[in-house]
C-alpha positions in Angstrom: 0.0 0.0 0.0 1.2 3.5 -0.6 2.1 6.0 2.1 -1.1 8.0 1.4 -3.2 4.9 1.9 -1.4 4.1 5.2 -2.0 7.7 6.3 -5.7 7.4 5.6 -5.9 4.1 7.5 -4.2 5.7 10.5 -6.5 8.7 10.4 -9.6 6.5 10.0 -8.5 4.3 12.9 -7.9 7.4 15.1 -11.4 8.8 14.2 -13.1 5.5 15.0 -11.1 5.3 18.3 -12.3 8.8 19.2 -15.8 7.9 18.4 -15.8 5.0 20.8 -14.2 7.0 23.6 -17.3 9.2 24.0 -18.1 7.9 27.5 -14.5 8.6 28.6 -14.7 12.1 27.1 -18.0 12.7 29.0 -16.4 11.4 32.2 -13.5 13.8 31.8 -15.9 16.7 31.4 -17.8 15.7 34.6 -14.8 14.7 36.8 -12.4 17.5 35.9 -9.1 17.4 37.8 -9.2 20.5 40.0 -5.5 21.0 40.4 -3.1 22.5 37.9 -1.4 20.2 35.2 0.3 16.9 35.9 3.6 18.5 35.3 3.3 20.8 38.3 3.0 17.8 40.7 5.5 15.6 39.0 8.2 18.2 39.4 7.7 18.1 43.2 7.7 14.3 43.4 4.0 14.0 43.7 2.2 11.7 41.3 -1.1 12.7 39.8 -0.9 10.0 37.2 -2.3 7.2 39.3 -5.0 5.7 37.2 -8.6 5.9 38.5 -11.7 4.0 37.4 -14.9 5.9 38.1 -18.2 3.9 38.1 -21.6 5.6 38.1 -24.5 3.6 39.5 -28.0 4.9 40.0 -27.3 5.6 43.7 -23.6 6.5 43.8 -20.2 7.2 42.2 -17.5 4.7 42.9 -13.8 5.5 42.5 -11.2 2.7 42.2 -7.5 3.5 42.5 -4.6 1.2 42.7 -2.3 2.1 45.6 0.0 -0.9 46.0 2.3 -0.9 49.0 0.3 1.8 50.9 -1.7 1.1 54.0 -5.0 2.8 54.8 -3.3 4.9 57.5 -1.1 6.5 54.8 -4.0 7.7 52.6 -6.2 10.7 53.3 -9.5 11.3 51.5 -11.0 14.7 52.1 -13.6 17.1 50.5 -12.5 20.6 49.7 -14.6 23.6 48.5 -17.7 21.6 49.1 -17.6 19.6 45.9 -14.0 18.4 45.3 -12.8 15.0 46.5 -9.1 15.0 47.3 -7.1 11.8 47.6 -3.5 12.2 48.9 -0.7 10.2 50.4 2.7 10.9 51.6 3.3 7.3 52.3 6.6 5.6 51.5 6.7 2.1 50.1 8.9 0.0 52.3 11.9 -1.8 50.8 12.8 -5.1 52.3 16.5 -5.1 53.1 18.2 -8.5 53.7 18.7 -9.5 57.3 22.2 -10.9 56.5 25.1 -8.6 56.1 26.3 -8.3 52.5 22.8 -8.3 51.0 22.1 -5.8 48.3 19.6 -5.1 45.6 20.6 -6.1 42.1 17.8 -4.2 40.5 15.2 -1.6 41.8 12.4 -1.2 39.3 9.5 -0.5 41.6 9.0 3.1 42.7 10.5 3.7 46.1 8.1 6.3 47.3 4.5 6.9 46.2 3.3 10.4 47.0 0.1 10.9 45.3 -2.4 13.7 44.9 -5.6 13.4 42.9 -8.6 15.9 42.9 -12.0 15.3 41.4 -14.7 17.9 41.1 -18.0 16.2 41.8 -21.2 16.8 39.9 -24.1 18.7 41.5 -26.0 15.6 42.4 -23.2 14.1 44.6 -23.9 13.9 48.3 -20.6 14.9 50.0 -22.0 14.0 53.4 -22.3 10.4 52.2 -18.7 9.5 51.3 -17.0 6.3 52.4 -13.6 4.9 51.6 -11.8 1.6 52.2 -8.4 0.2 51.2 -8.1 -3.5 50.6 -5.4 -5.5 48.8 -3.8 -2.4 47.3 -7.0 -0.9 45.9 -8.6 2.2 47.3 -12.3 2.4 46.9 -14.1 5.7 47.5 -17.9 5.7 47.3 -19.8 9.0 46.9 -23.5 8.8 47.3 -26.0 10.7 45.1 -28.8 13.0 46.1 -32.1 11.5 45.1 -33.5 13.2 42.0 -35.9 16.0 42.8 -39.5 15.0 42.7 -41.6 16.8 40.1 -44.4 18.8 41.6 -47.7 19.0 40.0 -50.0 21.9 41.0 -53.6 22.0 39.9 -54.5 25.5 38.8 -58.1 26.5 39.1 -59.6 28.2 36.0 -61.6 31.3 36.8 
């Protein structure tokens, strides 16, 4: 195939990929990171690139974040400005040093420390008074309840 044909196939594939990422795009619009760019935090040794899955159910929003090596006492979940969930940790992943003298690491590929900071602006129907969090098996789960939808009122108007 010619280079032009290859270029068209790549462009078509990118367009189709963008089409199928509509829910992800909508999620990004709703759960906008409230902090500056990722670069700002990376330069200070704080990671904002920890992947998060956000599930919306009829009654709640559920955030799933992998935090391997961190205990629940090293993670803080707070609400700022009334509608922003902030997840942070200054925890350090512990390295296991050999008990015997002369032990040394031959390779260190896992991150030594994991300082994280993620902020998510919640939609208007989120109930910030109904937030729970748990950390099990290296996965942080934050559940944010939803306010019930407003009941529509029907008022009978008398005709004079």
